[in-house]
C-alpha positions as CSV (number, residue, x, y, z in Angstrom):
1,M,138.5,127.0,94.7
2,R,136.3,128.4,97.2
3,D,135.7,125.7,99.9
4,A,132.2,124.4,100.0
5,G,130.1,126.3,102.5
6,E,127.4,129.1,102.3
7,I,127.6,132.2,99.9
8,D,125.4,135.2,99.9
9,V,124.7,136.0,96.2
10,R,123.6,139.3,96.7
11,A,126.8,140.3,98.9
12,T,129.0,138.4,96.5
13,I,127.9,140.5,93.5
14,D,128.0,143.7,95.6
15,G,131.6,142.8,96.5
16,T,132.8,142.4,93.2
17,R,134.3,145.0,90.5
18,F,132.3,145.7,87.6
19,G,134.0,143.3,85.2
20,L,133.7,142.1,81.6
21,Y,131.1,139.5,82.4
22,Q,128.9,142.3,83.8
23,T,129.8,144.6,80.7
24,L,128.6,141.7,78.4
25,I,125.4,141.3,80.2
26,V,124.5,145.2,80.3
27,G,125.8,145.5,76.6
28,L,123.2,142.8,75.5
29,C,120.5,144.3,77.5
30,M,121.1,147.8,76.1
31,L,121.0,146.5,72.4
32,V,117.8,144.7,73.2
33,V,116.4,148.2,74.5
34,F,117.9,149.9,71.4
35,F,116.0,147.9,68.9
36,D,112.9,148.1,71.0
37,G,113.1,151.8,70.9
38,Y,113.6,151.5,66.9
39,D,110.9,149.2,66.5
40,T,108.5,151.2,68.6
41,Q,109.1,154.5,66.6
42,S,109.3,152.9,63.2
43,I,106.0,153.4,62.2
44,G,106.3,157.2,62.7
45,Y,109.1,157.3,60.3
46,V,107.0,156.0,57.3
47,A,103.4,156.8,58.1
48,P,102.8,159.4,55.3
49,L,104.3,156.9,52.7
50,M,102.4,153.8,54.1
51,A,99.1,156.0,54.1
52,K,99.5,156.7,50.3
53,D,100.3,153.2,49.3
54,L,97.4,151.7,51.4
55,A,95.0,154.3,50.4
56,L,94.6,155.4,53.9
57,G,94.1,158.8,55.4
58,I,97.0,159.9,57.5
59,A,94.4,160.6,60.3
60,S,93.8,156.8,60.3
61,F,97.3,156.2,61.7
62,G,96.1,157.5,65.1
63,P,94.6,154.4,66.1
64,I,97.6,152.5,64.7
65,F,100.1,154.4,66.7
66,A,97.7,154.0,69.8
67,A,97.7,150.0,69.0
68,G,101.5,149.9,69.3
69,L,101.4,151.8,72.6
70,V,98.7,149.8,74.1
71,G,100.7,146.6,73.0
72,L,103.7,148.1,74.7
73,M,101.8,148.6,77.9
74,L,100.2,145.2,77.9
75,G,103.5,143.6,77.1
76,A,105.2,145.2,79.9
77,M,102.4,143.9,82.3
78,G,102.1,140.4,81.0
79,F,105.7,139.6,80.5
80,G,106.6,140.2,84.0
81,T,104.1,137.3,84.9
82,L,105.5,135.0,82.2
83,A,109.1,135.7,83.3
84,D,108.0,134.1,86.9
85,Q,107.1,131.0,84.9
86,I,109.9,130.4,82.2
87,G,112.5,132.6,83.5
88,R,113.6,136.3,82.5
89,K,116.1,135.2,79.9
90,W,113.5,133.1,77.9
91,S,111.0,136.0,78.4
92,V,113.4,138.2,76.7
93,V,114.0,135.9,73.8
94,L,110.2,135.6,73.4
95,S,109.8,139.4,73.6
96,V,112.6,140.1,71.0
97,L,111.2,137.4,68.8
98,L,107.8,138.9,68.6
99,Y,108.9,142.4,67.8
100,S,111.4,141.2,65.2
101,V,108.7,138.8,63.3
102,F,106.1,141.3,63.5
103,S,108.1,143.9,62.2
104,L,109.2,142.0,59.4
105,L,105.5,141.3,58.7
106,T,104.5,144.8,58.8
107,P,105.2,145.7,55.2
108,L,102.9,143.1,54.0
109,A,100.0,144.7,55.6
110,D,97.4,145.4,53.1
111,S,94.6,147.1,55.2
112,F,93.9,149.2,58.2
113,A,92.9,146.1,60.3
114,S,96.0,144.1,59.5
115,L,98.4,147.0,60.2
116,L,96.7,147.7,63.4
117,A,97.1,144.1,64.4
118,L,100.7,143.7,63.4
119,R,101.7,147.0,65.3
120,F,99.9,145.8,68.4
121,L,101.6,142.6,68.4
122,A,105.0,144.1,67.8
123,G,104.2,146.4,70.7
124,L,103.5,143.3,73.1
125,G,107.0,142.0,72.2
126,A,108.8,145.5,72.6
127,G,106.8,146.2,75.8
128,G,107.9,142.9,77.4
129,A,111.6,143.3,76.8
130,L,112.3,146.6,78.5
131,P,111.5,145.9,82.2
132,I,113.0,142.4,82.1
133,V,116.4,143.4,80.5
134,T,116.3,146.3,83.0
135,A,115.9,143.8,85.8
136,I,118.7,141.5,84.5
137,A,121.2,144.4,84.2
138,H,120.3,145.6,87.7
139,E,120.6,142.1,89.2
140,Y,124.1,141.4,87.9
141,T,125.6,144.8,88.8
142,P,127.3,145.7,92.1
143,E,125.0,147.8,94.3
144,R,127.2,150.9,93.9
145,S,127.0,150.9,90.1
146,R,123.1,150.0,89.7
147,T,121.6,153.5,89.4
148,F,124.1,154.3,86.6
149,V,123.9,151.1,84.9
150,V,119.8,151.1,84.8
151,A,120.2,154.7,83.2
152,I,122.6,153.3,80.5
153,V,120.2,150.4,79.8
154,N,117.2,152.6,79.5
155,S,119.0,155.2,77.4
156,G,119.0,152.3,74.6
157,F,115.2,153.2,74.0
158,P,115.5,157.0,73.0
159,M,118.9,156.1,71.4
160,G,117.2,153.6,69.0
161,S,114.3,156.1,68.3
162,I,117.0,159.0,67.6
163,V,119.1,156.7,65.4
164,G,116.1,155.5,63.4
165,G,114.9,159.0,62.8
166,L,118.5,160.1,61.5
167,L,118.8,157.2,59.2
168,S,115.3,157.0,57.9
169,A,115.7,159.4,55.3
170,S,118.5,157.9,53.6
171,I,117.2,154.5,53.9
172,I,113.8,155.1,52.6
173,G,115.5,157.1,49.8
174,A,117.7,154.2,48.6
175,Y,115.4,151.3,49.4
176,G,111.9,152.5,50.1
177,W,110.0,152.6,53.3
178,P,109.6,148.6,53.8
179,A,113.4,148.7,54.4
180,I,112.8,150.4,57.7
181,F,110.8,147.5,59.1
182,Y,113.2,144.9,57.6
183,I,116.1,146.4,59.3
184,G,114.1,146.4,62.6
185,G,113.2,142.9,62.2
186,V,116.5,141.4,60.9
187,A,119.0,143.2,63.0
188,P,117.5,142.2,66.4
189,L,117.5,138.6,65.4
190,F,121.3,138.8,65.7
191,V,121.1,140.2,68.8
192,L,118.6,137.5,69.8
193,L,121.2,134.9,69.1
194,A,123.9,136.6,71.2
195,V,121.1,136.7,74.1
196,V,120.8,133.0,73.8
197,V,124.4,132.2,73.7
198,W,125.7,134.8,76.2
199,L,122.9,136.3,78.5
200,P,122.7,134.3,81.9
201,E,119.3,133.5,83.3
202,S,118.4,135.7,86.6
203,I,120.0,134.2,89.5
204,G,117.0,135.0,91.3
205,F,114.8,133.0,89.3
206,L,117.4,130.1,89.4
207,A,117.4,130.4,93.1
208,L,113.6,129.3,92.9
209,K,114.4,126.1,91.0
210,G,115.3,123.2,92.8
211,T,118.2,122.0,90.4
212,A,119.8,125.4,89.5
213,S,122.8,125.3,92.0
214,T,125.3,124.3,89.3
215,E,124.2,127.1,87.0
216,I,124.5,129.5,89.8
217,V,128.1,128.1,90.7
218,R,128.9,128.8,87.1
219,I,127.8,132.3,87.0
220,L,129.1,133.3,90.1
221,G,132.4,131.7,89.0
222,D,132.3,133.9,85.9
223,I,131.7,137.2,88.0
224,T,134.2,136.6,90.7
225,G,136.9,134.8,88.6
226,Q,137.1,132.1,91.3
227,T,136.2,128.3,91.1
228,I,133.2,127.5,93.4
229,A,132.9,124.1,95.0
230,P,129.9,122.5,93.3
231,D,128.3,121.6,96.5
232,T,128.2,125.2,97.9
233,R,125.0,126.2,99.5
234,F,123.7,129.6,98.4
235,R,121.4,132.3,99.9
236,I,120.0,135.5,98.7
237,G,119.9,138.0,101.5
238,R,118.8,136.4,104.7
239,R,117.4,133.2,103.3
240,Q,119.1,130.1,101.8
241,A,118.6,129.8,98.1
242,S,120.4,126.4,97.2
243,P,121.0,123.6,97.0
244,F,117.7,122.9,98.5
245,I,115.6,125.7,97.0
246,T,111.9,126.5,97.7
247,S,109.7,129.2,96.5
248,S,110.4,131.2,99.6
249,A,114.2,131.5,98.7
250,M,114.1,135.3,97.9
251,D,113.1,138.0,100.0
252,A,113.7,140.7,97.4
253,P,114.7,140.9,93.9
254,L,118.5,141.4,93.4
């Protein structure tokens, strides 16, 4: 057991090897981004077939594509603020839930207006997820590996788009175009369950809570493989972060 004293959380993470715990975190973050990319591009795989079934001109899908991208932008902006209030982990949960639910509802659209609204709402969730999981992966990675890890996490987005495109022809041929959205809605729900169970909250966010030192002890114990005394005091960078934590605890993100 580490004796009670003061631990610099940032320096402790930077001094560890990239272990199984961090691998789990990065893997979960990448999966979230993978289905983010799949869902964002899913409308493009099926637009001609949807246009025919909804009796819409294919040109009318331009605003529908744009609605998803606007949602993506607003989600990226808005969920950052929300994460400051409810935490990064639960912001990710809400983001994934949004893009999963509205992907599942997309085949039920029966008009231009309903499809426009559904794709905008799905875009909100997709936009919120990417920057937050990138920040979480960055935070829990030793400094020497952060650039590589951020690149790996962000590669999930184009990977999801590419895999969806490669599989779309066979999926649509066998099950029809709605199956694209059902996969994009159901599969992330399993990832969501894993996020709830295994993804830790941001240590930076925990450092701003006045009652979070027990959780920091557990997380650092998992990262370092050591048992840390429960009355340990924590700081991030130059400033103290626990057990008496105030809003000035962090001088910069991890």
